[in-house]
N, CA, C and O atoms as CSV, one atom per row, in Angstrom:
chain,resi,resn,atom,element,x,y,z
A,1,MET,N,N,-71.076,-22.285,-68.946
A,1,MET,CA,C,-70.692,-22.729,-68.274
A,1,MET,C,C,-70.934,-23.159,-66.376
A,1,MET,O,O,-70.840,-22.802,-65.202
A,2,THR,N,N,-71.329,-24.275,-67.434
A,2,THR,CA,C,-72.015,-24.816,-65.756
A,2,THR,C,C,-70.689,-25.717,-65.079
A,2,THR,O,O,-69.873,-26.382,-65.717
A,3,LEU,N,N,-70.753,-25.497,-63.429
A,3,LEU,CA,C,-69.522,-25.986,-62.809
A,3,LEU,C,C,-70.256,-26.987,-62.200
A,3,LEU,O,O,-71.374,-26.771,-61.733
A,4,SER,N,N,-69.577,-28.338,-62.162
A,4,SER,CA,C,-70.159,-29.393,-61.391
A,4,SER,C,C,-69.856,-29.688,-59.939
A,4,SER,O,O,-69.334,-28.666,-59.494
A,5,LEU,N,N,-69.892,-30.089,-59.527
A,5,LEU,CA,C,-70.176,-29.980,-58.202
A,5,LEU,C,C,-68.657,-30.364,-57.229
A,5,LEU,O,O,-68.249,-29.890,-56.169
A,6,GLY,N,N,-68.162,-31.304,-58.037
A,6,GLY,CA,C,-66.798,-31.495,-57.432
A,6,GLY,C,C,-65.895,-30.177,-58.300
A,6,GLY,O,O,-64.733,-29.969,-57.950
A,7,GLN,N,N,-66.364,-29.540,-59.154
A,7,GLN,CA,C,-65.794,-28.416,-59.666
A,7,GLN,C,C,-65.757,-27.258,-58.702
A,7,GLN,O,O,-64.732,-26.659,-58.377
A,8,LEU,N,N,-67.118,-26.972,-58.229
A,8,LEU,CA,C,-67.275,-26.137,-57.051
A,8,LEU,C,C,-67.076,-26.394,-55.485
A,8,LEU,O,O,-67.184,-25.638,-54.519
A,9,ALA,N,N,-66.643,-28.164,-55.638
A,9,ALA,CA,C,-66.036,-27.503,-53.919
A,9,ALA,C,C,-64.191,-27.333,-54.426
A,9,ALA,O,O,-63.257,-27.244,-53.630
A,10,GLY,N,N,-64.103,-27.327,-55.748
A,10,GLY,CA,C,-62.492,-27.399,-55.835
A,10,GLY,C,C,-62.068,-25.783,-55.448
A,10,GLY,O,O,-61.267,-25.152,-54.758
A,11,LEU,N,N,-63.642,-25.508,-56.777
A,11,LEU,CA,C,-63.447,-23.590,-56.194
A,11,LEU,C,C,-63.380,-23.257,-54.880
A,11,LEU,O,O,-62.704,-22.250,-54.669
A,12,ILE,N,N,-63.771,-23.679,-54.107
A,12,ILE,CA,C,-64.264,-23.326,-52.803
A,12,ILE,C,C,-63.074,-23.385,-52.007
A,12,ILE,O,O,-62.720,-22.498,-51.231
A,13,ALA,N,N,-62.145,-25.035,-52.342
A,13,ALA,CA,C,-61.188,-25.477,-51.715
A,13,ALA,C,C,-60.094,-24.247,-52.280
A,13,ALA,O,O,-59.510,-23.619,-51.397
A,14,ALA,N,N,-59.885,-23.989,-53.321
A,14,ALA,CA,C,-58.902,-23.199,-53.702
A,14,ALA,C,C,-59.328,-21.549,-52.909
A,14,ALA,O,O,-58.335,-20.962,-52.479
A,15,LEU,N,N,-60.040,-21.164,-52.804
A,15,LEU,CA,C,-60.545,-19.606,-52.025
A,15,LEU,C,C,-60.285,-19.830,-50.794
A,15,LEU,O,O,-59.870,-18.899,-50.104
A,16,ALA,N,N,-60.457,-21.018,-50.287
A,16,ALA,CA,C,-59.486,-21.280,-49.010
A,16,ALA,C,C,-58.647,-21.615,-48.654
A,16,ALA,O,O,-58.389,-21.887,-47.482
A,17,PHE,N,N,-57.947,-21.694,-49.616
A,17,PHE,CA,C,-56.562,-21.942,-49.668
A,17,PHE,C,C,-56.048,-20.240,-49.866
A,17,PHE,O,O,-55.227,-19.620,-49.190
A,18,LEU,N,N,-56.741,-19.844,-50.872
A,18,LEU,CA,C,-56.064,-18.729,-51.136
A,18,LEU,C,C,-56.360,-17.313,-50.010
A,18,LEU,O,O,-55.755,-16.264,-50.230
A,19,LEU,N,N,-57.128,-17.401,-49.073
A,19,LEU,CA,C,-57.539,-16.887,-47.761
A,19,LEU,C,C,-56.618,-17.053,-46.738
A,19,LEU,O,O,-56.331,-16.113,-45.996
A,20,LEU,N,N,-55.959,-18.530,-46.584
A,20,LEU,CA,C,-55.351,-19.143,-45.558
A,20,LEU,C,C,-53.784,-18.593,-45.686
A,20,LEU,O,O,-53.016,-18.384,-44.747
A,21,VAL,N,N,-53.503,-18.404,-47.197
A,21,VAL,CA,C,-51.862,-17.890,-47.731
A,21,VAL,C,C,-52.020,-16.329,-47.513
A,21,VAL,O,O,-51.103,-15.701,-46.984
A,22,ILE,N,N,-53.054,-15.777,-47.876
A,22,ILE,CA,C,-53.073,-14.527,-47.748
A,22,ILE,C,C,-53.073,-14.418,-45.859
A,22,ILE,O,O,-52.681,-13.294,-45.547
A,23,PHE,N,N,-53.363,-15.170,-44.770
A,23,PHE,CA,C,-53.681,-14.228,-43.494
A,23,PHE,C,C,-52.523,-14.934,-43.213
A,23,PHE,O,O,-52.269,-14.976,-42.009
A,24,MET,N,N,-51.759,-15.488,-43.922
A,24,MET,CA,C,-50.521,-16.787,-43.812
A,24,MET,C,C,-49.430,-15.462,-43.298
A,24,MET,O,O,-48.655,-15.292,-42.357
A,25,CYS,N,N,-49.853,-14.707,-44.440
A,25,CYS,CA,C,-48.783,-13.580,-45.280
A,25,CYS,C,C,-48.631,-12.588,-44.195
A,25,CYS,O,O,-47.525,-12.258,-43.766
A,26,ALA,N,N,-49.809,-12.089,-43.731
A,26,ALA,CA,C,-49.894,-10.887,-42.520
A,26,ALA,C,C,-49.347,-11.555,-41.477
A,26,ALA,O,O,-48.239,-11.070,-41.248
A,27,VAL,N,N,-49.644,-12.566,-40.638
A,27,VAL,CA,C,-49.033,-13.323,-39.817
A,27,VAL,C,C,-47.335,-13.233,-40.022
A,27,VAL,O,O,-46.532,-12.901,-39.151
A,28,LEU,N,N,-47.137,-13.487,-40.929
A,28,LEU,CA,C,-45.521,-13.336,-41.396
A,28,LEU,C,C,-44.910,-12.274,-41.034
A,28,LEU,O,O,-43.894,-12.168,-40.347
A,29,VAL,N,N,-45.847,-11.124,-41.731
A,29,VAL,CA,C,-45.229,-9.782,-42.100
A,29,VAL,C,C,-45.180,-9.039,-40.456
A,29,VAL,O,O,-44.574,-8.041,-40.067
A,30,LYS,N,N,-46.273,-10.188,-39.577
A,30,LYS,CA,C,-46.099,-9.168,-38.217
A,30,LYS,C,C,-44.980,-9.905,-37.567
A,30,LYS,O,O,-44.079,-9.165,-37.172
A,31,VAL,N,N,-44.811,-11.193,-37.356
A,31,VAL,CA,C,-43.860,-11.991,-36.649
A,31,VAL,C,C,-42.158,-11.599,-37.419
A,31,VAL,O,O,-41.091,-11.844,-36.855
A,32,ALA,N,N,-42.274,-11.070,-38.551
A,32,ALA,CA,C,-41.206,-10.764,-38.901
A,32,ALA,C,C,-40.841,-9.598,-38.762
A,32,ALA,O,O,-39.710,-9.245,-39.098
A,33,LYS,N,N,-41.764,-8.745,-38.220
A,33,LYS,CA,C,-41.961,-7.442,-37.651
A,33,LYS,C,C,-41.337,-7.393,-35.997
A,33,LYS,O,O,-40.437,-6.744,-35.463
A,34,THR,N,N,-42.296,-8.414,-35.521
A,34,THR,CA,C,-41.938,-8.757,-34.207
A,34,THR,C,C,-40.017,-9.128,-34.037
A,34,THR,O,O,-39.285,-8.355,-33.417
A,35,MET,N,N,-39.573,-10.220,-34.609
A,35,MET,CA,C,-38.201,-10.604,-34.756
A,35,MET,C,C,-37.432,-9.329,-34.763
A,35,MET,O,O,-36.517,-9.052,-33.987
A,36,SER,N,N,-37.978,-8.457,-35.879
A,36,SER,CA,C,-36.810,-7.513,-36.183
A,36,SER,C,C,-36.934,-6.543,-34.669
A,36,SER,O,O,-35.738,-6.330,-34.470
A,37,GLU,N,N,-37.517,-6.002,-33.769
A,37,GLU,CA,C,-37.881,-5.327,-32.791
A,37,GLU,C,C,-37.153,-6.093,-31.828
A,37,GLU,O,O,-36.363,-5.412,-31.174
A,38,VAL,N,N,-37.187,-7.341,-31.541
A,38,VAL,CA,C,-36.780,-8.445,-30.670
A,38,VAL,C,C,-35.292,-8.137,-31.030
A,38,VAL,O,O,-34.567,-7.573,-30.210
A,39,ASN,N,N,-34.763,-8.578,-32.486
A,39,ASN,CA,C,-33.401,-8.191,-32.407
A,39,ASN,C,C,-32.754,-6.527,-32.258
A,39,ASN,O,O,-31.597,-6.201,-31.992
A,40,GLN,N,N,-33.909,-5.676,-32.522
A,40,GLN,CA,C,-33.122,-4.459,-31.860
A,40,GLN,C,C,-32.881,-4.118,-30.439
A,40,GLN,O,O,-31.958,-3.437,-29.993
A,41,SER,N,N,-33.796,-4.660,-29.829
A,41,SER,CA,C,-33.733,-4.972,-28.342
A,41,SER,C,C,-32.629,-5.483,-27.667
A,41,SER,O,O,-32.017,-4.953,-26.739
A,42,VAL,N,N,-32.319,-7.087,-28.470
A,42,VAL,CA,C,-31.546,-7.827,-27.365
A,42,VAL,C,C,-30.249,-7.179,-28.364
A,42,VAL,O,O,-29.397,-8.068,-28.335
A,43,LYS,N,N,-29.672,-5.922,-29.314
A,43,LYS,CA,C,-28.749,-5.258,-29.712
A,43,LYS,C,C,-28.465,-4.030,-28.892
A,43,LYS,O,O,-27.322,-3.626,-28.677
A,44,THR,N,N,-29.869,-3.292,-28.319
A,44,THR,CA,C,-29.682,-2.780,-27.125
A,44,THR,C,C,-29.333,-3.331,-26.000
A,44,THR,O,O,-28.835,-2.825,-24.995
A,45,LEU,N,N,-29.591,-4.272,-26.208
A,45,LEU,CA,C,-28.798,-4.922,-24.387
A,45,LEU,C,C,-27.814,-5.309,-24.104
A,45,LEU,O,O,-27.279,-5.383,-22.999
A,46,ARG,N,N,-27.283,-5.763,-25.655
A,46,ARG,CA,C,-26.019,-6.091,-25.810
A,46,ARG,C,C,-24.812,-4.611,-25.406
A,46,ARG,O,O,-23.763,-4.646,-24.763
A,47,ASP,N,N,-25.310,-3.756,-25.896
A,47,ASP,CA,C,-24.839,-2.481,-25.909
A,47,ASP,C,C,-24.569,-1.874,-24.591
A,47,ASP,O,O,-23.563,-1.252,-24.250
A,48,ASP,N,N,-25.693,-2.170,-23.860
A,48,ASP,CA,C,-25.825,-1.395,-22.678
A,48,ASP,C,C,-24.805,-2.548,-21.271
A,48,ASP,O,O,-24.079,-2.359,-20.295
A,49,ALA,N,N,-25.325,-3.564,-21.948
A,49,ALA,CA,C,-24.292,-4.657,-21.121
A,49,ALA,C,C,-22.999,-4.271,-21.082
A,49,ALA,O,O,-22.360,-4.205,-20.032
A,50,ASP,N,N,-22.696,-4.089,-21.827
A,50,ASP,CA,C,-20.933,-3.809,-22.556
A,50,ASP,C,C,-20.815,-2.588,-21.791
A,50,ASP,O,O,-20.056,-2.607,-20.822
A,51,ALA,N,N,-21.498,-1.442,-22.093
A,51,ALA,CA,C,-21.467,-0.263,-21.330
A,51,ALA,C,C,-21.653,-0.501,-19.507
A,51,ALA,O,O,-20.749,-0.181,-18.734
A,52,ILE,N,N,-22.474,-0.877,-19.217
A,52,ILE,CA,C,-22.464,-1.245,-17.434
A,52,ILE,C,C,-21.421,-1.937,-17.065
A,52,ILE,O,O,-21.091,-1.589,-15.931
A,53,SER,N,N,-20.397,-3.179,-17.711
A,53,SER,CA,C,-19.324,-3.731,-18.000
A,53,SER,C,C,-18.249,-2.708,-17.839
A,53,SER,O,O,-17.431,-2.616,-16.924
A,54,LYS,N,N,-18.364,-2.118,-18.666
A,54,LYS,CA,C,-17.028,-1.228,-18.607
A,54,LYS,C,C,-16.906,-0.222,-17.340
A,54,LYS,O,O,-15.816,0.117,-16.880
A,55,GLU,N,N,-18.247,0.246,-16.795
A,55,GLU,CA,C,-18.223,1.212,-15.631
A,55,GLU,C,C,-17.901,0.423,-14.529
A,55,GLU,O,O,-16.991,0.861,-13.825
A,56,VAL,N,N,-18.550,-0.903,-14.117
A,56,VAL,CA,C,-18.032,-1.886,-13.602
A,56,VAL,C,C,-16.698,-1.965,-13.264
A,56,VAL,O,O,-16.328,-1.831,-12.097
A,57,GLU,N,N,-15.626,-2.260,-14.565
A,57,GLU,CA,C,-14.264,-2.284,-13.996
A,57,GLU,C,C,-14.179,-1.312,-13.435
A,57,GLU,O,O,-13.858,-1.270,-12.248
A,58,ALA,N,N,-14.465,-0.206,-14.198
A,58,ALA,CA,C,-13.735,0.946,-13.778
A,58,ALA,C,C,-13.924,1.588,-12.319
A,58,ALA,O,O,-13.247,2.402,-11.690
A,59,ILE,N,N,-14.991,0.971,-12.059
A,59,ILE,CA,C,-15.799,1.267,-10.307
A,59,ILE,C,C,-14.618,0.404,-9.736
A,59,ILE,O,O,-13.698,0.910,-9.093
A,60,LEU,N,N,-14.698,-0.752,-9.978
A,60,LEU,CA,C,-13.949,-1.720,-9.267
A,60,LEU,C,C,-12.144,-1.663,-9.219
A,60,LEU,O,O,-11.523,-2.068,-8.236
A,61,ALA,N,N,-11.490,-1.110,-10.415
A,61,ALA,CA,C,-9.980,-0.555,-10.369
A,61,ALA,C,C,-9.987,0.291,-9.122
A,61,ALA,O,O,-9.312,0.103,-8.109
A,62,LYS,N,N,-10.777,1.165,-9.336
A,62,LYS,CA,C,-11.261,2.582,-8.407
A,62,LYS,C,C,-10.968,2.088,-6.788
A,62,LYS,O,O,-10.079,2.478,-6.031
A,63,SER,N,N,-11.883,1.241,-6.587
A,63,SER,CA,C,-12.189,0.124,-5.674
A,63,SER,C,C,-11.291,0.070,-5.024
A,63,SER,O,O,-11.041,0.496,-3.897
A,64,ASN,N,N,-10.377,-0.863,-6.247
A,64,ASN,CA,C,-9.083,-1.744,-5.592
A,64,ASN,C,C,-7.599,-0.549,-5.095
A,64,ASN,O,O,-6.617,-0.781,-4.390
A,65,VAL,N,N,-8.036,0.755,-5.852
A,65,VAL,CA,C,-7.136,1.502,-5.546
A,65,VAL,C,C,-7.131,2.346,-4.120
A,65,VAL,O,O,-6.262,2.825,-3.391
A,66,LEU,N,N,-8.842,2.253,-4.121
A,66,LEU,CA,C,-8.769,2.716,-2.728
A,66,LEU,C,C,-8.701,2.175,-1.328
A,66,LEU,O,O,-8.685,2.828,-0.285
A,67,LEU,N,N,-8.655,0.587,-1.516
A,67,LEU,CA,C,-8.606,-0.278,-0.690
A,67,LEU,C,C,-7.054,-0.379,-0.334
A,67,LEU,O,O,-6.630,-0.531,0.812
A,68,GLU,N,N,-6.217,-0.266,-1.559
A,68,GLU,CA,C,-5.056,-0.417,-1.117
A,68,GLU,C,C,-4.181,1.263,-0.255
A,68,GLU,O,O,-3.122,1.320,0.370
A,69,ASP,N,N,-4.922,2.100,-0.507
A,69,ASP,CA,C,-4.647,3.189,0.061
A,69,ASP,C,C,-5.169,3.268,1.306
A,69,ASP,O,O,-4.456,3.845,2.127
A,70,VAL,N,N,-6.606,2.695,1.821
A,70,VAL,CA,C,-6.759,2.178,3.281
A,70,VAL,C,C,-5.757,1.246,4.161
A,70,VAL,O,O,-5.546,1.246,5.374
A,71,ASN,N,N,-5.131,0.329,2.951
A,71,ASN,CA,C,-4.377,-0.344,3.606
A,71,ASN,C,C,-3.421,-0.684,3.686
A,71,ASN,O,O,-3.016,-1.768,4.105
A,72,GLY,N,N,-2.556,0.682,3.074
A,72,GLY,CA,C,-1.504,1.249,3.444
A,72,GLY,C,C,-1.889,2.588,4.574
A,72,GLY,O,O,-0.832,2.902,5.121
A,73,LYS,N,N,-2.675,3.178,4.921
A,73,LYS,CA,C,-2.725,3.672,6.217
A,73,LYS,C,C,-3.137,2.890,6.942
A,73,LYS,O,O,-2.985,3.385,8.060
A,74,SER,N,N,-3.595,1.916,7.037
A,74,SER,CA,C,-3.981,1.156,8.484
A,74,SER,C,C,-2.686,0.781,8.919
A,74,SER,O,O,-2.515,0.625,10.128
A,75,LYS,N,N,-1.402,0.550,7.842
A,75,LYS,CA,C,-0.540,0.195,8.458
A,75,LYS,C,C,0.616,1.010,9.161
A,75,LYS,O,O,1.529,0.695,9.923
A,76,LYS,N,N,0.247,2.037,8.660
A,76,LYS,CA,C,1.045,3.288,9.128
A,76,LYS,C,C,0.354,3.960,10.557
A,76,LYS,O,O,0.826,4.970,11.078
A,77,ILE,N,N,-0.993,3.135,11.168
A,77,ILE,CA,C,-1.256,3.770,11.934
A,77,ILE,C,C,-1.378,2.386,12.988
A,77,ILE,O,O,-1.617,2.570,14.182
A,78,ASP,N,N,-1.182,0.935,12.407
A,78,ASP,CA,C,-0.641,-0.026,13.464
A,78,ASP,C,C,0.367,0.213,14.677
A,78,ASP,O,O,0.217,-0.540,15.639
A,79,PRO,N,N,1.364,1.158,14.746
A,79,PRO,CA,C,2.193,1.488,15.515
A,79,PRO,C,C,1.485,2.401,16.513
A,79,PRO,O,O,1.645,2.226,17.720
A,80,LEU,N,N,0.992,3.016,16.210
A,80,LEU,CA,C,0.019,4.092,17.175
A,80,LEU,C,C,-0.701,2.920,17.653
A,80,LEU,O,O,-0.361,2.690,18.814
A,81,PHE,N,N,-1.364,2.277,17.319
A,81,PHE,CA,C,-2.685,1.683,18.232
A,81,PHE,C,C,-1.996,0.165,19.108
A,81,PHE,O,O,-2.477,-0.612,19.933
A,82,GLN,N,N,-0.701,0.269,18.444
A,82,GLN,CA,C,0.282,-0.737,19.991
A,82,GLN,C,C,0.894,-0.167,20.744
A,82,GLN,O,O,1.358,-0.748,21.725
A,83,THR,N,N,1.111,1.303,20.500
A,83,THR,CA,C,2.014,2.017,21.693
A,83,THR,C,C,0.688,2.653,22.224
A,83,THR,O,O,0.963,3.391,23.170
A,84,VAL,N,N,-0.552,2.633,21.976
A,84,VAL,CA,C,-1.827,2.988,22.825
A,84,VAL,C,C,-2.191,1.667,23.694
A,84,VAL,O,O,-2.356,1.754,24.911
A,85,ALA,N,N,-2.292,0.588,23.083
A,85,ALA,CA,C,-1.953,-0.795,24.002
A,85,ALA,C,C,-0.967,-0.851,24.861
A,85,ALA,O,O,-1.308,-1.307,25.953
A,86,ASP,N,N,0.475,-0.460,24.730
A,86,ASP,CA,C,1.692,-0.568,25.556
A,86,ASP,C,C,1.370,0.749,26.672
A,86,ASP,O,O,1.851,0.766,27.805
A,87,LEU,N,N,0.600,1.676,26.202
A,87,LEU,CA,C,0.320,2.964,27.135
A,87,LEU,C,C,-0.377,2.761,28.434
A,87,LEU,O,O,-0.053,2.928,29.610
A,88,SER,N,N,-1.892,2.169,27.562
A,88,SER,CA,C,-3.193,1.538,28.622
A,88,SER,C,C,-2.351,0.201,29.523
A,88,SER,O,O,-2.471,0.056,30.740
A,89,GLU,N,N,-1.717,-0.470,28.856
A,89,GLU,CA,C,-1.244,-1.694,30.253
A,89,GLU,C,C,-0.042,-0.910,30.882
A,89,GLU,O,O,-0.323,-0.994,32.077
A,90,SER,N,N,1.374,-0.046,30.792
A,90,SER,CA,C,1.576,0.796,32.198
A,90,SER,C,C,0.558,1.691,32.438
A,90,SER,O,O,1.214,2.262,33.310
A,91,VAL,N,N,-0.273,2.192,32.427
A,91,VAL,CA,C,-0.823,2.605,32.919
A,91,VAL,C,C,-1.870,2.010,33.951
A,91,VAL,O,O,-2.395,2.614,34.887
A,92,SER,N,N,-2.064,0.623,33.552
A,92,SER,CA,C,-2.987,-0.255,34.842
A,92,SER,C,C,-1.658,-0.942,35.913
A,92,SER,O,O,-1.660,-1.188,37.120
A,93,ASP,N,N,-0.760,-1.076,35.024
A,93,ASP,CA,C,0.799,-0.967,36.300
A,93,ASP,C,C,0.746,-0.640,37.139
A,93,ASP,O,O,0.647,-1.155,38.252
A,94,LEU,N,N,0.849,1.151,36.468
A,94,LEU,CA,C,1.179,2.172,37.437
A,94,LEU,C,C,0.286,2.501,38.512
A,94,LEU,O,O,0.564,3.159,39.514
A,95,ASN,N,N,-1.425,1.687,38.038
A,95,ASN,CA,C,-2.342,2.064,38.928
A,95,ASN,C,C,-2.347,0.632,39.857
A,95,ASN,O,O,-2.622,0.623,41.057
A,96,SER,N,N,-2.103,-0.188,39.314
A,96,SER,CA,C,-1.469,-1.494,40.560
A,96,SER,C,C,-0.689,-0.831,41.693
A,96,SER,O,O,-1.063,-0.529,42.826
A,97,ALA,N,N,0.424,-0.694,41.128
A,97,ALA,CA,C,1.443,-0.388,41.880
A,97,ALA,C,C,0.862,0.917,42.943
A,97,ALA,O,O,0.855,0.741,44.162
A,98,SER,N,N,0.521,1.850,42.498
A,98,SER,CA,C,-0.186,2.687,43.142
A,98,SER,C,C,-1.336,2.057,44.546
A,98,SER,O,O,-1.554,2.263,45.740
A,99,ARG,N,N,-1.671,1.446,43.740
A,99,ARG,CA,C,-3.016,0.653,45.019
A,99,ARG,C,C,-1.950,0.152,46.126
A,99,ARG,O,O,-2.216,0.469,47.286
A,100,ASN,N,N,-0.931,-0.492,45.929
A,100,ASN,CA,C,-0.081,-1.369,46.659
A,100,ASN,C,C,0.465,-0.562,47.414
A,100,ASN,O,O,0.299,-0.846,48.600
A,101,PHE,N,N,1.163,0.504,47.186
A,101,PHE,CA,C,1.713,1.421,47.533
A,101,PHE,C,C,0.979,2.322,48.802
A,101,PHE,O,O,1.388,2.589,49.932
A,102,VAL,N,N,-0.436,2.701,48.005
A,102,VAL,CA,C,-1.223,2.690,49.567
A,102,VAL,C,C,-1.750,1.975,50.371
A,102,VAL,O,O,-2.063,2.176,51.544
A,103,GLY,N,N,-1.951,0.275,49.094
A,103,GLY,CA,C,-2.289,-0.133,51.330
A,103,GLY,C,C,-0.850,-0.253,52.050
A,103,GLY,O,O,-0.807,0.090,53.231
A,104,ASN,N,N,-0.043,-0.567,51.629
A,104,ASN,CA,C,1.339,-0.732,51.962
A,104,ASN,C,C,1.334,0.503,53.078
A,104,ASN,O,O,1.259,0.289,54.288
A,105,PHE,N,N,1.408,1.575,52.599
A,105,PHE,CA,C,1.226,2.944,53.181
A,105,PHE,C,C,0.734,2.721,54.487
A,105,PHE,O,O,1.275,2.705,55.592
A,106,SER,N,N,-1.096,2.455,53.860
A,106,SER,CA,C,-2.011,2.578,55.038
A,106,SER,C,C,-1.459,1.382,56.634
A,106,SER,O,O,-1.548,1.475,57.858
A,107,SER,N,N,-1.060,0.645,55.920
A,107,SER,CA,C,-0.556,-0.470,57.042
A,107,SER,C,C,0.222,-0.187,57.561
A,107,SER,O,O,0.401,-0.452,58.749
A,108,SER,N,N,0.944,0.439,56.863
A,108,SER,CA,C,2.285,1.063,57.956
A,108,SER,C,C,1.989,2.600,58.775
A,108,SER,O,O,2.752,3.122,59.587
A,109,SER,N,N,0.896,3.044,58.387
A,109,SER,CA,C,0.776,4.163,59.327
A,109,SER,C,C,-0.385,3.915,60.552
A,109,SER,O,O,-0.521,4.543,61.602
A,110,LYS,N,N,-1.310,2.559,59.931
A,110,LYS,CA,C,-1.808,2.055,61.042
A,110,LYS,C,C,-0.920,1.296,62.792
A,110,LYS,O,O,-1.183,1.251,63.994
A,111,ASN,N,N,0.246,0.818,61.794
A,111,ASN,CA,C,1.943,0.689,62.605
A,111,ASN,C,C,2.518,1.788,63.642
A,111,ASN,O,O,2.853,2.019,64.803
A,112,VAL,N,N,2.444,2.043,62.970
A,112,VAL,CA,C,2.883,3.908,63.404
A,112,VAL,C,C,1.448,4.371,64.035
A,112,VAL,O,O,1.791,5.364,64.675
A,113,GLY,N,N,0.839,4.309,64.118
A,113,GLY,CA,C,-0.873,5.362,65.237
A,113,GLY,C,C,-0.444,3.857,66.483
A,113,GLY,O,O,-0.447,3.949,67.711
A,114,LYS,N,N,-0.220,2.991,65.919
A,114,LYS,CA,C,0.490,1.530,67.251
A,114,LYS,C,C,0.880,2.231,67.887
A,114,LYS,O,O,0.394,2.715,68.908
A,115,ALA,N,N,2.094,2.462,67.259
A,115,ALA,CA,C,3.177,2.165,67.839
A,115,ALA,C,C,3.242,3.850,68.485
A,115,ALA,O,O,3.934,3.810,69.503
A,116,THR,N,N,2.849,4.991,68.271
A,116,THR,CA,C,2.466,6.240,68.646
A,116,THR,C,C,1.968,6.108,69.802
A,116,THR,O,O,2.649,6.367,70.794
A,117,LEU,N,N,0.456,5.605,69.917
A,117,LEU,CA,C,-0.155,5.306,71.067
A,117,LEU,C,C,0.441,4.504,72.234
A,117,LEU,O,O,0.107,4.592,73.416
A,118,ALA,N,N,1.436,3.659,71.672
A,118,ALA,CA,C,1.780,2.913,73.115
A,118,ALA,C,C,3.085,3.888,73.483
A,118,ALA,O,O,3.468,3.715,74.640
A,119,ALA,N,N,3.771,4.784,72.798
A,119,ALA,CA,C,4.893,5.840,73.062
A,119,ALA,C,C,3.713,6.547,74.597
A,119,ALA,O,O,3.964,6.626,75.800
A,120,GLY,N,N,2.580,6.898,73.882
A,120,GLY,CA,C,2.030,7.463,74.585
A,120,GLY,C,C,1.864,7.119,75.889
A,120,GLY,O,O,2.161,7.860,76.826
A,121,ILE,N,N,1.291,5.760,76.019
A,121,ILE,CA,C,0.822,5.076,76.841
A,121,ILE,C,C,1.721,5.379,78.004
A,121,ILE,O,O,1.390,5.997,79.016
A,122,LEU,N,N,3.493,4.609,77.601
A,122,LEU,CA,C,4.548,4.709,78.224
A,122,LEU,C,C,5.112,5.986,78.649
A,122,LEU,O,O,5.867,5.974,79.621
A,123,LYS,N,N,4.895,6.899,78.160
A,123,LYS,CA,C,5.000,8.625,78.808
A,123,LYS,C,C,4.351,8.234,79.937
A,123,LYS,O,O,4.964,7.868,80.939
A,124,ARG,N,N,3.099,8.280,79.862
A,124,ARG,CA,C,2.323,8.593,80.904
A,124,ARG,C,C,2.551,7.994,81.865
A,124,ARG,O,O,2.467,8.500,82.984
A,125,ILE,N,N,3.043,6.237,81.552
A,125,ILE,CA,C,3.570,5.421,82.464
A,125,ILE,C,C,4.967,6.273,83.326
A,125,ILE,O,O,5.070,6.319,84.551
A,126,TYR,N,N,5.640,6.700,82.648
A,126,TYR,CA,C,6.847,7.302,83.016
A,126,TYR,C,C,6.650,8.144,84.077
A,126,TYR,O,O,6.933,8.023,85.268
A,127,GLY,N,N,5.979,9.247,83.292
A,127,GLY,CA,C,5.262,10.529,84.189
A,127,GLY,C,C,4.702,9.896,85.527
A,127,GLY,O,O,5.132,10.222,86.634
A,128,MET,N,N,3.698,8.956,85.325
A,128,MET,CA,C,2.813,8.819,86.712
A,128,MET,C,C,4.335,8.338,87.917
A,128,MET,O,O,4.615,9.150,88.798
A,129,ARG,N,N,4.984,7.306,87.827
A,129,ARG,CA,C,6.193,6.893,88.512
A,129,ARG,C,C,7.224,8.022,88.463
A,129,ARG,O,O,7.884,7.902,89.495
A,130,ARG,N,N,7.637,8.970,87.816
A,130,ARG,CA,C,8.383,10.346,88.486
A,130,ARG,C,C,7.900,10.826,89.066
A,130,ARG,O,O,8.626,11.132,90.012
A,131,ARG,N,N,6.389,11.401,89.244
A,131,ARG,CA,C,5.721,11.933,89.889
A,131,ARG,C,C,5.613,11.195,91.920
A,131,ARG,O,O,5.459,11.768,92.998
A,132,LYS,N,N,5.796,9.739,91.520
A,132,LYS,CA,C,5.300,9.106,92.777
A,132,LYS,C,C,6.820,9.048,93.588
A,132,LYS,O,O,6.761,9.220,94.806
A,133,ASN,N,N,8.253,8.803,92.945
A,133,ASN,CA,C,9.451,9.006,93.390
A,133,ASN,C,C,9.623,10.384,93.521
A,133,ASN,O,O,10.842,10.425,93.692
A,134,LYS,N,N,9.381,11.116,93.545
A,134,LYS,CA,C,9.668,12.564,93.759
A,134,LYS,C,C,8.670,13.083,95.268
A,134,LYS,O,O,8.899,14.079,95.954
A,135,LYS,N,N,7.369,11.898,95.514
A,135,LYS,CA,C,7.043,12.319,96.552
A,135,LYS,C,C,7.700,11.799,97.406
A,135,LYS,O,O,7.523,12.096,98.587
């Protein structure tokens, strides 16, 4: 059995093709394994995302309840802040009135002081005239 050159070339080509098919099978097995792991990872991510989504919904529900509670309490204390603001305005008005009173009293006392001084001078003058008239 002698092989011609053409047959030898065909045999080499067939062996090369066989090796190519064997390596391609190995690559396909590895790709299949990788795709299986990718599918498992995607499933795990999807499950985790669903769990996180449920937890986020629960947190949002609790946050909404808490926010409603805070808003309700805020509405209850709004009159207190209004009362404090009114009281502050009243105290400010009282301070202004006190300043005006003190200012008016101060100017009145200056006038009283001047009147007292004038009365003292008149008393002296009257006393001097009386003494002069007695002599």
